[in-house]
C-alpha positions, 0 to 999 in steps of 0.5 A: 373222404374226399370223394364223399365230400365232392359227391355231396357237392355235386348232389347239392348243385343238382338239387339247386338246378332241379328246383330252379334255384341254380343261383341260390347260393348267393342271394340278393334280398335280406331276409327277416331272422328269428328272435334273439336267443341270448348273448350276441356273436359275430363270426368272421370267416376269412375264406382264401379259396386257393387251390382247394377251390380251383382244383376241388371246388371245395370252397364253393361246397362250403359256401353252398352249405352255409344256409343257416337260420340264424337268430338276430344275435348271431351273425356269420360273415364270410370274406372270399378271395384268394382263388383264380376261379370260383365254382359258385355263381356271383362269387368273383376272383376279381374282387374281395367280397363280404357276405352275410349268411342267411337261411336261404344262402349268402347275401353279398354285403360289400365288395372291394378291389382284389388284394392278396389275402396273404397281406395283413391289411386284408385280414385286418380290414375284414375283421375291423369291418365285421366288428364295426358293422356287426358289434357283438358280445363275443367275436370269433375269427376263422381262417379257412385254407391251406396252412404251412406251420410256423414258417409257412403261415396260412391263407395261400393266395393263388392269385398273388403267387401263393402269398400267405399270412406269416405269423408276424403278419397275422399278429399285425392284423389282429393288433390293428383290429382293437378287439379281443377275439373269444376264439380264433380258429384255423380250418387249415393244416399244421397251425396248432403249435407253440409258435402260432399260439404265441403269435395270437395269444394277446388277441384271443382267448382260445385257439382251435386248430389242427396239429397235423394235416387238416382233412379236406372236409374240414369244420362242420359249419352247419352244426357249429353255427346251429350250436352257437345259435341255440347256446349263445351263452355257452363258454368259448371253450365249450364252443371251441370244443364243439368245433373240434368234435365237428371235424371228426364227425365231418371226416370221411373214413380215411380222413379220420386218421389225420384228425388232430384238433386241439383247443388251447387256452391262450391265457396260459401261453406265457407260462408255456413259453417260459417252460419251453424256454427253460427246457430249451436252455437245458437242451443247449447245455447238453451240447457241452459234451458228446455223451449228453448230446448223444443221450438227448439225440437218442431220446428224440429219435422217438418223436412223431413228425407232423405233416410231411417228412420225405424228399418226395412229400417235402419237409414240414419240420414239425414235431409234437411238443408234448412228446418232445418233453416226454422223450427228454424227461429221463435225460433232462429231468425237471425242465421237461416235466415242467413243459409237460405240465404246461402243455397239459394246462394249455391244451384244454380239449382234444379231438384225435383220430384213432392213430393220433391219440398220442399227440399232445395237441401242440406242435413245435418247429424241429428242423430235421431237414432244412437250410440257413434261410429257414433257420434264420426266418425261424429265429425271428418268430421263435418264442424262445431265444434259448431254443434258437440257440440250441438249433444254431448249435446243432446246425452243422454245415448250414450257413446262417446270415446272422448266427449267435451260436455255432457248433464250434462254440460247444464242448461237444463239437471239440470232441466230436470233430476229432473223432468224426474225422477218422470215424470208419463204418464197415458193414459185414455179415457174421458167421450167423448170417447177421449184418453187422456195422463196425464203427470206429467211434460209436460214441458219436452216433445215435442210431442206424438203419439198414437200406435195401436196394433191388436190382431192376433188370429192365433199367440195369439199376439198383433201386431203393426199396425201404429202410429197416430201423430194427437194428440193435446196438451192441455195447460190447462190440460198439457196433450195430447188429441187424438180423435180416427178416427176408421181407420187403413191402409189396403193393398188390404183389409189386415191391415198392419204395417206402419212406418212413414219415413218422414213427409212433408208439402204436403205428408208423406212417409211410409214404410210397412215391407214385405217378397218378394221372401224369402227376407225382403223388404219394401213397400214404399208408399206416402200419400198426405196431400193437394189438391184433392188427400188429404188422398190418398196413392200412392204405389212406390214399394219395397225398401230394404233400407240400408245395415245393415253392409255396410251402403249403401242406396239401389237404386232399387225400384221394381214395383209389378204387377199381380201375385206377392206375398208379405207377410206382417210382424208385430212387436210383442207388448211387445217383443224385436224389432227384433221379428216379425211374418208373416201375410197372403200372398197377391197375386196381381191381375189385380187391382194392390196394393191399400192402404186405411184407412179403418174402423177398423174391428171387433177385439180386439186392444190395444192402447198406447201413446209414448211421446218424450222428449226434449232430444229425449228419448221416454216414453211409457204410459199404454195401453188401450183396444180398441174394434170394433164391428159393426162399433162402436169403444170403448176405455176401460182404463185398 
């Protein structure tokens, strides 16, 4: 947990002070090392401090933990930069500094003028310097910082406007080095995906990365470097697997939920790309008619999303690649099976937290909420032209600077556009009290949910509470049916807004927008869907999400405890999505935070349907009044 890690750093600093070694992280003298133990390794750690150092001193804590008794055949080198301040004395934001790890700390070997760590030349210069001055049998590069997925890249330099290494820049840097890495690792979020693997495949044998959010605690470097020192002749795959396991071992209790580490054999990247392109080509072919497109869209609604997926947290637009193939197996057939086999071959090892067991280890860009600029950027990095073609065919209402394919070119669009123009959605209650959505043309819809809004007497407004996706499509009537449970989510007895981030087989991930210490944040919670804990919620902690301008995924999950205060935020019904109101503050007592589905209290509510069509366009119905009094719930159609 973050507090555990921060406390560890504080205790470490205190021990240094008590022993008269306050400056012992950075040392001056080179020390004699123990004899070689086998094959040689040079490990190069590219540490972009960014906000993890500025806000949490996390980079400084990691540097303080790097005192390792390395044999002569193992060299660990660290480049620091990318932060406007450092918590470690003699590490300066004005320079790029190269350090060598020793048993008594890190020794400054070289420093140069400040430059952006989001530039390919900065990374290339470090890797070239390390391999030239510390030649070895084996090389490993680790990029440490925030990650943003295929489009956001990695290593966000806060001194240079959060400039990051794009995948193209990452490829360019590796190409310049003229060395083949045994392992390339990312101590960063959202980097284990098809696109990143394709970008680095020619320059490394194995990739170690996190498919979802990387916990702030990150890699266990002390154990990893000790393992390499004692087992330098181990295969790169074994060392990469050890690094994966170290992330789970290093994670705090709540962080464990986010662990999604994978080792990919990059020699299989070409076969994976070919299999993915084959499936993507078949996906494009489904746009020929609305029935095929509806079947595929309905299957893909079961995808688990990675990273962030709400207007409050931002949108990572990432989904699990293996699950995508699995979802499409029934509707597409052999191409989806081929991709599943290719993913299984390429992902040679996984370390997943309890609630990430269903992930395949590799993600893929899958736009659920995006714009033309992002789609254009993706077309330049995608390993599959067929997949870009599919995305463009589905991009309704999105202006692209250069478009190869368009919805208007597809047979499904010709059928869809005529039906969508006069499609009417009408919501009403039937004689049994169920909430029914009648649709003129249900054949163009793929799913529907019911939205709940609660009346706030203080603000004279209806505010969003949550959406229930437990609707049933009635093929006989061509509409959707919802049986109201009369339950809404409450946090310590207070109804709160809850947004579905990702729906899995065993759990759902939700996000609750709140204010904490004057800043917007999100309370991440998990709801179990199976087993003895079915229906129960687990509070993970506060998570900020993605930087709106930078696109980097935050790694800090803050645990709340006794005395902390959070204020729920509520989106106003019928207003622009940027408008919200603050609820009543919730002070956490000795019993911590508890979320549960509780019976609707006496109040006025409105409910409505939102239906998503085959092109991802959302359509709203009329509202109905829902009243609750004395435990009785009644729906009254307006």
